[in-house]
Kinemage of the C-alpha trace (Angstrom):
@kinemage 1
@onewidth
@group {chain A} dominant
@subgroup {mainchain}
@vectorlist {calphas} color= white
{ca met a 1} P 4.318 48.475 -6.138
{ca pro a 2} L 2.889 46.784 -2.795
{ca asn a 3} L 2.946 43.345 -4.049
{ca gln a 4} L 6.319 42.914 -5.300
{ca lys a 5} L 7.640 44.839 -2.074
{ca lys a 6} L 5.204 41.674 -0.192
{ca thr a 7} L 6.664 38.828 -2.201
{ca glu a 8} L 10.487 40.649 -1.378
{ca ser a 9} L 9.743 40.951 2.499
{ca glu a 10} L 11.124 38.060 4.996
{ca val a 11} L 7.645 39.414 7.145
{ca ile a 12} L 4.559 40.696 6.156
{ca leu a 13} L 2.801 42.585 9.200
{ca tyr a 14} L -0.863 42.825 9.732
{ca thr a 15} L -1.926 45.155 12.509
{ca asp a 16} L -5.291 46.175 13.874
{ca gly a 17} L -6.377 48.784 16.816
{ca ala a 18} L -9.746 49.014 17.574
{ca cys a 19} L -11.608 51.379 20.424
{ca ser a 20} L -14.748 51.462 22.469
{ca gly a 21} L -15.563 55.195 22.070
{ca asn a 22} L -12.662 57.102 21.579
{ca pro a 23} L -11.320 57.513 24.005
{ca gly a 24} L -12.173 54.350 26.166
{ca pro a 25} L -10.974 50.321 26.479
{ca gly a 26} L -8.875 49.497 23.191
{ca gly a 27} L -6.889 46.858 22.238
{ca trp a 28} L -4.687 46.265 19.579
{ca ala a 29} L -3.665 42.872 17.318
{ca phe a 30} L -1.005 41.958 14.825
{ca ile a 31} L -0.521 38.430 12.633
{ca leu a 32} L 3.181 38.234 11.686
{ca his a 33} L 3.518 36.011 8.881
{ca his a 34} L 6.588 34.442 7.710
{ca val a 35} L 6.954 34.719 3.914
{ca pro a 36} L 9.713 31.965 3.706
{ca thr a 37} L 7.881 29.407 5.822
{ca gly a 38} L 4.227 30.710 5.469
{ca gly a 39} L 4.249 30.146 9.746
{ca glu a 40} L 2.500 32.721 11.529
{ca lys a 41} L 2.055 34.129 14.811
{ca glu a 42} L -1.031 36.225 16.589
{ca glu a 43} L -0.966 38.451 19.490
{ca ser a 44} L -2.930 41.452 20.783
{ca gly a 45} L -3.273 43.416 23.924
{ca gly a 46} L -5.737 45.786 25.333
{ca glu a 47} L -5.129 49.240 27.662
{ca ala a 48} L -8.762 50.498 29.605
{ca glu a 49} L -8.909 53.764 29.059
{ca thr a 50} L -6.750 54.447 25.364
{ca thr a 51} L -7.381 55.901 21.497
{ca asn a 52} L -8.235 54.262 18.527
{ca asn a 53} L -4.945 55.970 16.621
{ca arg a 54} L -2.688 54.605 19.777
{ca met a 55} L -3.903 51.188 19.557
{ca glu a 56} L -3.773 51.236 15.497
{ca met a 57} L 0.410 52.402 16.732
{ca gln a 58} L 0.564 49.917 19.655
{ca ala a 59} L -0.262 46.482 17.144
{ca val a 60} L 2.943 48.169 14.703
{ca ile a 61} L 5.129 48.849 17.360
{ca glu a 62} L 3.967 44.923 19.141
{ca gly a 63} L 4.771 43.458 15.814
{ca leu a 64} L 8.221 44.523 15.226
{ca lys a 65} L 9.076 44.293 18.867
{ca arg a 66} L 8.589 40.371 18.789
{ca leu a 67} L 11.466 40.526 15.581
{ca lys a 68} L 14.333 38.670 17.466
{ca arg a 69} L 16.656 40.212 14.266
{ca pro a 70} L 17.037 42.904 12.109
{ca thr a 71} L 14.865 41.713 9.260
{ca lys a 72} L 12.954 43.016 5.602
{ca val a 73} L 9.414 43.378 6.900
{ca his a 74} L 5.776 44.763 5.041
{ca val a 75} L 2.817 46.083 7.079
{ca val a 76} L -0.020 46.259 6.098
{ca thr a 77} L -2.589 48.608 8.257
{ca asp a 78} L -6.091 50.014 7.470
{ca ser a 79} L -4.841 53.339 9.732
{ca ser a 80} L -4.004 56.331 6.960
{ca tyr a 81} L -2.899 58.255 10.447
{ca val a 82} L -0.228 55.696 10.914
{ca lys a 83} L 0.885 54.922 7.108
{ca asn a 84} L 1.057 58.465 7.018
{ca gly a 85} L 2.500 59.361 9.984
{ca ile a 86} L 5.681 57.265 9.689
{ca thr a 87} L 6.412 57.476 6.446
{ca gln a 88} L 5.579 61.317 5.548
{ca trp a 89} L 4.737 63.379 8.671
{ca ile a 90} L 7.849 61.898 11.123
{ca his a 91} L 10.282 64.023 9.241
{ca ala a 92} L 8.591 67.950 9.447
{ca trp a 93} L 7.394 66.192 13.408
{ca lys a 94} L 11.146 65.604 13.930
{ca arg a 95} L 13.112 68.590 12.072
{ca asn a 96} L 10.428 70.815 14.151
{ca gly a 97} L 11.331 69.494 17.678
{ca trp a 98} L 8.551 66.267 17.664
{ca lys a 99} L 6.036 69.365 17.109
{ca arg a 100} L 4.098 70.192 13.983
{ca lys a 101} L 2.569 72.842 12.675
{ca val a 102} L -1.648 74.082 13.081
{ca lys a 103} L -2.742 77.142 11.893
{ca asn a 104} L -0.003 79.852 12.502
{ca arg a 105} L 1.450 78.324 15.643
{ca phe a 106} L 3.273 74.827 16.693
{ca glu a 107} L 2.004 72.184 19.204
{ca pro a 108} L 3.298 69.050 20.422
{ca val a 109} L 2.423 65.777 19.134
{ca lys a 110} L 0.067 63.817 19.609
{ca asn a 111} L 0.873 60.699 20.870
{ca glu a 112} L 4.714 61.339 20.787
{ca glu a 113} L 6.134 58.305 22.799
{ca leu a 114} L 4.738 55.840 20.609
{ca trp a 115} L 5.681 57.651 17.318
{ca lys a 116} L 9.169 57.657 18.556
{ca glu a 117} L 9.249 53.965 19.676
{ca met a 118} L 7.632 53.643 16.134
{ca asp a 119} L 10.406 55.511 14.679
{ca arg a 120} L 13.217 53.998 16.137
{ca leu a 121} L 11.568 49.942 15.312
{ca thr a 122} L 11.924 51.334 11.819
{ca gln a 123} L 15.585 52.285 11.666
{ca ile a 124} L 16.239 48.408 12.823
{ca his a 125} L 14.060 46.837 10.376
{ca asp a 126} L 13.977 47.479 6.659
{ca val a 127} L 10.325 48.471 6.569
{ca thr a 128} L 7.482 49.158 3.747
{ca phe a 129} L 3.815 50.338 4.676
{ca glu a 130} L 1.069 49.640 2.855
{ca his a 131} L -2.296 50.992 3.841
{ca val a 132} L -5.778 48.807 3.035
{ca arg a 133} L -9.574 49.681 3.289
{ca gly a 134} L -10.821 48.519 6.851
{ca his a 135} L -13.822 45.901 6.994
{ca ala a 136} L -13.172 45.642 3.255
{ca gly a 137} L -12.729 42.170 3.774
{ca his a 138} L -9.144 41.539 3.806
{ca pro a 139} L -8.520 37.862 5.764
{ca gln a 140} L -6.031 39.434 7.812
{ca asn a 141} L -7.262 42.397 8.654
{ca glu a 142} L -10.440 41.261 9.285
{ca arg a 143} L -8.457 38.287 11.411
{ca cys a 144} L -6.550 41.525 13.876
{ca asp a 145} L -9.805 43.485 13.963
{ca glu a 146} L -11.312 40.778 15.883
{ca leu a 147} L -8.560 39.794 17.694
{ca ala a 148} L -8.309 44.024 18.891
{ca val a 149} L -11.515 43.702 19.366
{ca asp a 150} L -12.054 40.626 22.161
{ca ala a 151} L -8.993 42.235 23.365
{ca tyr a 152} L -10.664 45.277 25.086
{ca gln a 153} L -13.916 43.337 26.193
{ca lys a 154} L -12.259 42.651 29.275
{ca phe a 155} L -12.163 46.352 30.173
{ca leu a 156} L -15.729 46.767 29.689
{ca asp a 157} L -18.664 46.683 32.467
Protein backbone atom coordinates (compact mmCIF):
# COMPACT_ATOMS: atom_id res chain seq x y z
CA MET A 1 0.00 0.00 0.00
CA PRO A 2 1.92 3.07 -1.28
CA ASN A 3 0.41 5.65 1.09
CA GLN A 4 1.38 3.61 4.14
CA LYS A 5 4.99 3.30 2.90
CA LYS A 6 5.02 6.98 2.07
CA THR A 7 4.02 8.05 5.59
CA GLU A 8 6.55 5.65 7.15
CA SER A 9 9.36 7.02 4.99
CA GLU A 10 11.75 9.66 6.20
CA VAL A 11 12.27 11.01 2.68
CA ILE A 12 10.11 11.03 -0.43
CA LEU A 13 12.15 11.33 -3.62
CA TYR A 14 10.18 12.63 -6.60
CA THR A 15 12.01 12.18 -9.92
CA ASP A 16 11.66 12.77 -13.63
CA GLY A 17 13.73 12.75 -16.79
CA ALA A 18 13.08 14.38 -20.15
CA CYS A 19 14.62 14.41 -23.62
CA SER A 20 14.24 16.53 -26.73
CA GLY A 21 14.46 13.68 -29.20
CA ASN A 22 15.38 10.21 -28.03
CA PRO A 23 18.37 10.26 -28.19
CA GLY A 24 18.96 13.97 -27.90
CA PRO A 25 19.57 16.65 -25.30
CA GLY A 26 18.18 15.48 -21.96
CA GLY A 27 17.55 16.60 -18.42
CA TRP A 28 16.90 15.00 -15.05
CA ALA A 29 15.38 16.45 -11.90
CA PHE A 30 14.41 15.48 -8.39
CA ILE A 31 12.69 16.86 -5.35
CA LEU A 32 13.79 15.46 -1.99
CA HIS A 33 11.00 15.91 0.56
CA HIS A 34 11.98 15.39 4.20
CA VAL A 35 8.76 14.07 5.75
CA PRO A 36 9.40 14.97 9.43
CA THR A 37 10.21 18.65 8.74
CA GLY A 38 8.48 19.24 5.40
CA GLY A 39 11.73 20.62 3.99
CA GLU A 40 12.40 20.22 0.29
CA LYS A 41 15.42 20.37 -2.00
CA GLU A 42 15.19 20.56 -5.79
CA GLU A 43 18.03 19.79 -8.17
CA SER A 44 18.43 19.19 -11.89
CA GLY A 45 21.05 18.64 -14.55
CA GLY A 46 21.40 17.48 -18.11
CA GLU A 47 23.46 16.05 -20.92
CA ALA A 48 23.89 17.09 -24.54
CA GLU A 49 23.24 13.60 -25.98
CA THR A 50 21.33 10.99 -24.02
CA THR A 51 18.04 9.07 -23.82
CA ASN A 52 14.89 9.53 -21.81
CA ASN A 53 15.46 6.28 -19.90
CA ARG A 54 18.98 7.36 -18.92
CA MET A 55 17.65 10.68 -17.61
CA GLU A 56 14.89 8.93 -15.64
CA MET A 57 17.55 6.73 -14.02
CA GLN A 58 19.94 9.63 -13.44
CA ALA A 59 17.25 11.51 -11.51
CA VAL A 60 16.88 8.63 -9.04
CA ILE A 61 20.64 8.17 -8.74
CA GLU A 62 21.32 11.86 -8.14
CA GLY A 63 18.58 12.08 -5.52
CA LEU A 64 19.83 9.03 -3.62
CA LYS A 65 23.42 10.31 -3.79
CA ARG A 66 22.40 13.47 -1.92
CA LEU A 67 21.44 11.50 1.20
CA LYS A 68 24.15 11.73 3.84
CA ARG A 69 23.27 8.56 5.77
CA PRO A 70 21.21 5.38 5.27
CA THR A 71 17.62 6.56 4.99
CA LYS A 72 14.13 5.15 4.48
CA VAL A 73 13.19 6.52 1.05
CA HIS A 74 10.02 6.33 -1.02
CA VAL A 75 10.78 7.05 -4.69
CA VAL A 76 7.93 8.40 -6.82
CA THR A 77 8.61 8.08 -10.56
CA ASP A 78 6.58 8.20 -13.76
CA SER A 79 9.00 5.71 -15.35
CA SER A 80 7.81 2.11 -15.35
CA TYR A 81 11.24 1.28 -16.85
CA VAL A 82 12.94 2.52 -13.66
CA LYS A 83 10.43 0.97 -11.25
CA ASN A 84 10.27 -2.43 -12.98
CA GLY A 85 13.99 -2.50 -13.71
CA ILE A 86 15.13 -1.94 -10.14
CA THR A 87 12.38 -3.94 -8.38
CA GLN A 88 11.94 -6.88 -10.79
CA TRP A 89 14.22 -7.25 -13.81
CA ILE A 90 17.52 -6.53 -12.06
CA HIS A 91 17.54 -9.88 -10.22
CA ALA A 92 17.69 -11.86 -13.48
CA TRP A 93 20.19 -9.43 -15.01
CA LYS A 94 22.56 -9.95 -12.10
CA ARG A 95 22.10 -13.74 -12.22
CA ASN A 96 22.85 -13.68 -15.96
CA GLY A 97 25.98 -11.51 -15.75
CA TRP A 98 24.16 -8.29 -16.67
CA LYS A 99 22.62 -9.86 -19.75
CA ARG A 100 18.95 -9.96 -20.69
CA LYS A 101 17.19 -12.59 -22.73
CA VAL A 102 16.08 -11.35 -26.15
CA LYS A 103 14.30 -14.04 -28.17
CA ASN A 104 16.63 -17.06 -27.93
CA ARG A 105 19.85 -15.28 -27.00
CA PHE A 106 21.31 -13.02 -24.33
CA GLU A 107 22.27 -9.39 -24.95
CA PRO A 108 23.97 -6.86 -22.68
CA VAL A 109 21.59 -4.89 -20.45
CA LYS A 110 21.17 -1.34 -21.72
CA ASN A 111 22.40 1.35 -19.31
CA GLU A 112 24.29 -1.26 -17.28
CA GLU A 113 26.51 1.27 -15.48
CA LEU A 114 23.46 3.25 -14.32
CA TRP A 115 21.65 0.11 -13.18
CA LYS A 116 24.72 -0.93 -11.20
CA GLU A 117 24.92 2.48 -9.52
CA MET A 118 21.19 2.50 -8.71
CA ASP A 119 21.52 -1.03 -7.34
CA ARG A 120 24.44 0.05 -5.14
CA LEU A 121 22.52 3.05 -3.79
CA THR A 122 19.31 1.11 -3.13
CA GLN A 123 21.33 -1.32 -1.03
CA ILE A 124 22.57 1.53 1.19
CA HIS A 125 19.07 2.89 1.75
CA ASP A 126 15.71 1.27 2.52
CA VAL A 127 13.99 2.16 -0.75
CA THR A 128 10.47 1.58 -2.06
CA PHE A 129 9.22 2.65 -5.49
CA GLU A 130 5.86 3.99 -6.61
CA HIS A 131 4.83 4.59 -10.23
CA VAL A 132 2.61 7.57 -11.05
CA ARG A 133 1.25 8.55 -14.46
CA GLY A 134 3.31 11.27 -16.08
CA HIS A 135 1.67 14.52 -17.17
CA ALA A 136 -1.40 13.65 -15.12
CA GLY A 137 -1.39 16.57 -12.70
CA HIS A 138 0.76 15.10 -9.91
CA PRO A 139 2.26 18.37 -8.52
CA GLN A 140 5.77 17.13 -7.71
CA ASN A 141 5.99 15.07 -10.90
CA GLU A 142 4.95 18.11 -12.93
CA ARG A 143 7.56 20.25 -11.15
CA CYS A 144 10.28 17.67 -11.80
CA ASP A 145 9.27 17.56 -15.46
CA GLU A 146 9.52 21.36 -15.65
CA LEU A 147 12.99 21.30 -14.05
CA ALA A 148 14.19 18.47 -16.32
CA VAL A 149 12.99 20.27 -19.47
CA ASP A 150 14.65 23.50 -18.29
CA ALA A 151 17.89 21.55 -17.69
CA TYR A 152 18.21 20.41 -21.31
CA GLN A 153 17.26 23.75 -22.86
CA LYS A 154 20.90 24.97 -22.72
CA PHE A 155 21.89 22.11 -25.06
CA LEU A 156 19.43 23.11 -27.81
CA ASP A 157 20.77 25.07 -30.78
